[in-house]
DOBA-231732 format. One record per atom (N, C-alpha, C): residue number from 1; residue in one letter; atom name; x negated, y negated, z. Coordinates in steps of 0.1 Angstrom, whole numbers, padded with zeros to 4 digits. Layout:
R   resi   resn   name      xx      yy      zz
R    NUM      A     CA       X       Y       Z
...
***
This chain:
R   resi   resn   name      xx      yy      zz
R      1      M      N   -0327    0464   -0862
R      1      M     CA   -0312    0470   -0853
R      1      M      C   -0307    0479   -0873
R      2      Y      N   -0306    0493   -0876
R      2      Y     CA   -0299    0493   -0892
R      2      Y      C   -0286    0500   -0888
R      3      S      N   -0277    0495   -0889
R      3      S     CA   -0261    0501   -0892
R      3      S      C   -0255    0504   -0904
R      4      P      N   -0254    0520   -0908
R      4      P     CA   -0255    0523   -0922
R      4      P      C   -0238    0525   -0927
R      5      Y      N   -0232    0524   -0916
R      5      Y     CA   -0216    0523   -0918
R      5      Y      C   -0212    0514   -0902
R      6      L      N   -0214    0504   -0913
R      6      L     CA   -0203    0489   -0912
R      6      L      C   -0195    0490   -0920
R      7      H      N   -0185    0495   -0915
R      7      H     CA   -0169    0490   -0926
R      7      H      C   -0169    0495   -0938
R      8      G      N   -0178    0502   -0944
R      8      G     CA   -0183    0504   -0953
R      8      G      C   -0194    0491   -0964
R      9      I      N   -0200    0486   -0953
R      9      I     CA   -0211    0482   -0962
R      9      I      C   -0227    0483   -0951
R     10      Q      N   -0235    0480   -0958
R     10      Q     CA   -0248    0481   -0951
R     10      Q      C   -0256    0468   -0948
R     11      H      N   -0260    0467   -0938
R     11      H     CA   -0266    0457   -0930
R     11      H      C   -0279    0459   -0924
R     12      T      N   -0290    0452   -0924
R     12      T     CA   -0295    0455   -0915
R     12      T      C   -0302    0440   -0906
R     13      W      N   -0299    0442   -0893
R     13      W     CA   -0298    0438   -0885
R     13      W      C   -0315    0431   -0884
R     14      G      N   -0317    0417   -0885
R     14      G     CA   -0331    0411   -0881
R     14      G      C   -0328    0397   -0868
R     15      L      N   -0342    0397   -0864
R     15      L     CA   -0343    0378   -0860
R     15      L      C   -0336    0371   -0857
R     16      I      N   -0329    0369   -0874
R     16      I     CA   -0322    0354   -0877
R     16      I      C   -0313    0362   -0870
R     17      Q      N   -0304    0374   -0876
R     17      Q     CA   -0286    0375   -0867
R     17      Q      C   -0288    0378   -0858
R     18      F      N   -0298    0384   -0850
R     18      F     CA   -0300    0377   -0835
R     18      F      C   -0300    0363   -0827
R     19      K      N   -0307    0355   -0834
R     19      K     CA   -0307    0347   -0827
R     19      K      C   -0300    0334   -0831
R     20      A      N   -0288    0341   -0838
R     20      A     CA   -0279    0338   -0841
R     20      A      C   -0272    0337   -0831
R     21      A      N   -0266    0354   -0831
R     21      A     CA   -0257    0361   -0824
R     21      A      C   -0262    0356   -0805
R     22      W      N   -0277    0352   -0805
R     22      W     CA   -0281    0344   -0794
R     22      W      C   -0273    0331   -0789
R     23      T      N   -0268    0318   -0798
R     23      T     CA   -0267    0312   -0804
R     23      T      C   -0250    0308   -0794
R     24      I      N   -0243    0319   -0807
R     24      I     CA   -0231    0316   -0805
R     24      I      C   -0221    0324   -0793
R     25      Q      N   -0234    0326   -0782
R     25      Q     CA   -0232    0337   -0773
R     25      Q      C   -0234    0327   -0764
R     26      D      N   -0237    0316   -0764
R     26      D     CA   -0244    0307   -0755
R     26      D      C   -0236    0293   -0756
R     27      R      N   -0228    0292   -0768
R     27      R     CA   -0216    0282   -0774
R     27      R      C   -0202    0290   -0768
R     28      F      N   -0198    0300   -0767
R     28      F     CA   -0188    0306   -0763
R     28      F      C   -0186    0312   -0752
R     29      K      N   -0198    0312   -0743
R     29      K     CA   -0199    0314   -0728
R     29      K      C   -0195    0330   -0727
R     30      L      N   -0202    0339   -0733
R     30      L     CA   -0195    0353   -0736
R     30      L      C   -0203    0364   -0732
R     31      S      N   -0201    0369   -0731
R     31      S     CA   -0212    0379   -0724
R     31      S      C   -0213    0390   -0731
R     32      W      N   -0226    0391   -0735
R     32      W     CA   -0238    0396   -0744
R     32      W      C   -0228    0411   -0750
R     33      W      N   -0229    0419   -0742
R     33      W     CA   -0219    0429   -0753
R     33      W      C   -0202    0424   -0758
R     34      D      N   -0197    0419   -0755
R     34      D     CA   -0184    0410   -0757
R     34      D      C   -0188    0401   -0774
R     35      F      N   -0199    0396   -0772
R     35      F     CA   -0204    0390   -0785
R     35      F      C   -0212    0399   -0795
R     36      L      N   -0216    0409   -0790
R     36      L     CA   -0218    0418   -0802
R     36      L      C   -0208    0425   -0806
R     37      V      N   -0196    0428   -0804
R     37      V     CA   -0185    0435   -0808
R     37      V      C   -0181    0419   -0818
R     38      V      N   -0178    0410   -0811
R     38      V     CA   -0176    0400   -0821
R     38      V      C   -0185    0395   -0836
R     39      S      N   -0199    0398   -0833
R     39      S     CA   -0201    0401   -0843
R     39      S      C   -0205    0404   -0853
R     40      V      N   -0197    0420   -0850
R     40      V     CA   -0197    0431   -0857
R     40      V      C   -0185    0426   -0868
R     41      A      N   -0182    0418   -0864
R     41      A     CA   -0164    0420   -0863
R     41      A      C   -0170    0409   -0879
R     42      Q      N   -0177    0396   -0872
R     42      Q     CA   -0180    0387   -0885
R     42      Q      C   -0188    0393   -0895
R     43      I      N   -0196    0400   -0892
R     43      I     CA   -0206    0406   -0904
R     43      I      C   -0194    0417   -0913
R     44      A      N   -0185    0421   -0905
R     44      A     CA   -0180    0428   -0917
R     44      A      C   -0163    0417   -0922
R     45      D      N   -0167    0403   -0922
R     45      D     CA   -0153    0396   -0920
R     45      D      C   -0141    0402   -0923
R     46      C      N   -0143    0404   -0905
R     46      C     CA   -0129    0407   -0904
R     46      C      C   -0121    0390   -0902
R     47      R      N   -0109    0385   -0901
R     47      R     CA   -0099    0380   -0903
R     47      R      C   -0099    0377   -0887
R     48      Y      N   -0092    0388   -0880
R     48      Y     CA   -0085    0387   -0865
R     48      Y      C   -0094    0399   -0861
R     49      F      N   -0096    0398   -0839
R     49      F     CA   -0100    0400   -0834
R     49      F      C   -0089    0409   -0823
R     50      L      N   -0082    0421   -0827
R     50      L     CA   -0074    0420   -0814
R     50      L      C   -0078    0429   -0803
R     51      T      N   -0075    0418   -0790
R     51      T     CA   -0078    0422   -0780
R     51      T      C   -0071    0416   -0771
R     52      E      N   -0069    0419   -0758
R     52      E     CA   -0059    0408   -0749
R     52      E      C   -0071    0404   -0736
R     53      D      N   -0085    0406   -0742
R     53      D     CA   -0096    0402   -0728
R     53      D      C   -0105    0390   -0732
R     54      F      N   -0096    0385   -0743
R     54      F     CA   -0101    0371   -0751
R     54      F      C   -0087    0357   -0748
R     55      Q      N   -0093    0341   -0753
R     55      Q     CA   -0085    0339   -0754
R     55      Q      C   -0073    0340   -0768
R     56      E      N   -0063    0337   -0761
R     56      E     CA   -0057    0338   -0775
R     56      E      C   -0056    0327   -0783
R     57      N      N   -0056    0331   -0796
R     57      N     CA   -0061    0324   -0805
R     57      N      C   -0076    0312   -0806
R     58      Q      N   -0085    0320   -0799
R     58      Q     CA   -0097    0316   -0800
R     58      Q      C   -0100    0320   -0811
R     59      V      N   -0114    0312   -0819
R     59      V     CA   -0116    0313   -0832
R     59      V      C   -0133    0314   -0830
R     60      L      N   -0137    0324   -0829
R     60      L     CA   -0154    0327   -0829
R     60      L      C   -0160    0323   -0839
R     61      G      N   -0163    0313   -0848
R     61      G     CA   -0172    0314   -0854
R     61      G      C   -0157    0315   -0870
R     62      N      N   -0159    0330   -0878
R     62      N     CA   -0147    0328   -0889
R     62      N      C   -0140    0341   -0881
R     63      V      N   -0138    0343   -0870
R     63      V     CA   -0128    0351   -0862
R     63      V      C   -0119    0347   -0852
R     64      R      N   -0106    0349   -0856
R     64      R     CA   -0097    0345   -0847
R     64      R      C   -0091    0351   -0838
R     65      V      N   -0095    0351   -0828
R     65      V     CA   -0088    0364   -0814
R     65      V      C   -0072    0364   -0816
R     66      I      N   -0069    0379   -0817
R     66      I     CA   -0052    0376   -0814
R     66      I      C   -0051    0387   -0804
R     67      D      N   -0042    0386   -0796
R     67      D     CA   -0040    0398   -0786
R     67      D      C   -0025    0405   -0794
R     68      P      N   -0028    0416   -0794
R     68      P     CA   -0026    0429   -0804
R     68      P      C   -0007    0430   -0794
R     69      F      N   -0004    0422   -0782
R     69      F     CA    0006    0432   -0774
R     69      F      C    0017    0414   -0778
R     70      L      N    0013    0408   -0782
R     70      L     CA    0021    0390   -0783
R     70      L      C    0025    0389   -0799
R     71      H      N    0020    0395   -0805
R     71      H     CA    0025    0395   -0825
R     71      H      C    0028    0411   -0828
R     72      S      N    0034    0409   -0842
R     72      S     CA    0039    0416   -0843
R     72      S      C    0032    0421   -0855
R     73      P      N    0025    0433   -0860
R     73      P     CA    0019    0437   -0872
R     73      P      C    0020    0427   -0881
R     74      E      N    0033    0421   -0882
R     74      E     CA    0032    0414   -0896
R     74      E      C    0028    0403   -0893
R     75      L      N    0021    0393   -0884
R     75      L     CA    0013    0383   -0885
R     75      L      C   -0004    0387   -0892
R     76      L      N   -0013    0399   -0890
R     76      L     CA   -0016    0403   -0898
R     76      L      C   -0017    0408   -0913
R     77      N      N   -0004    0410   -0917
R     77      N     CA   -0006    0408   -0932
R     77      N      C   -0003    0393   -0938
R     78      A      N   -0002    0384   -0933
R     78      A     CA    0006    0370   -0936
R     78      A      C   -0007    0367   -0943
R     79      P      N   -0011    0357   -0955
R     79      P     CA   -0017    0349   -0961
R     79      P      C   -0032    0349   -0950
R     80      S      N   -0043    0339   -0960
R     80      S     CA   -0053    0336   -0952
R     80      S      C   -0043    0319   -0951
R     81      E      N   -0054    0314   -0938
R     81      E     CA   -0047    0302   -0934
R     81      E      C   -0055    0295   -0948
***
């Protein structure tokens, strides 16, 4: 699968990325569709994944889940840990 417009970067998905996604999907017990969204956030080097549907502060690989209704925008501008 080729995605030319992923956060301003080009990335080609191959078998290695899909196998990694399946492994992490199994590890975190996410649905395939949920993990596809999270994996795009990982590829785009996002620090946070804003959602109210996942467990608050859960770390999925290199992405931390933040409930946008529980925190102010200033949290997202804080320096990296």
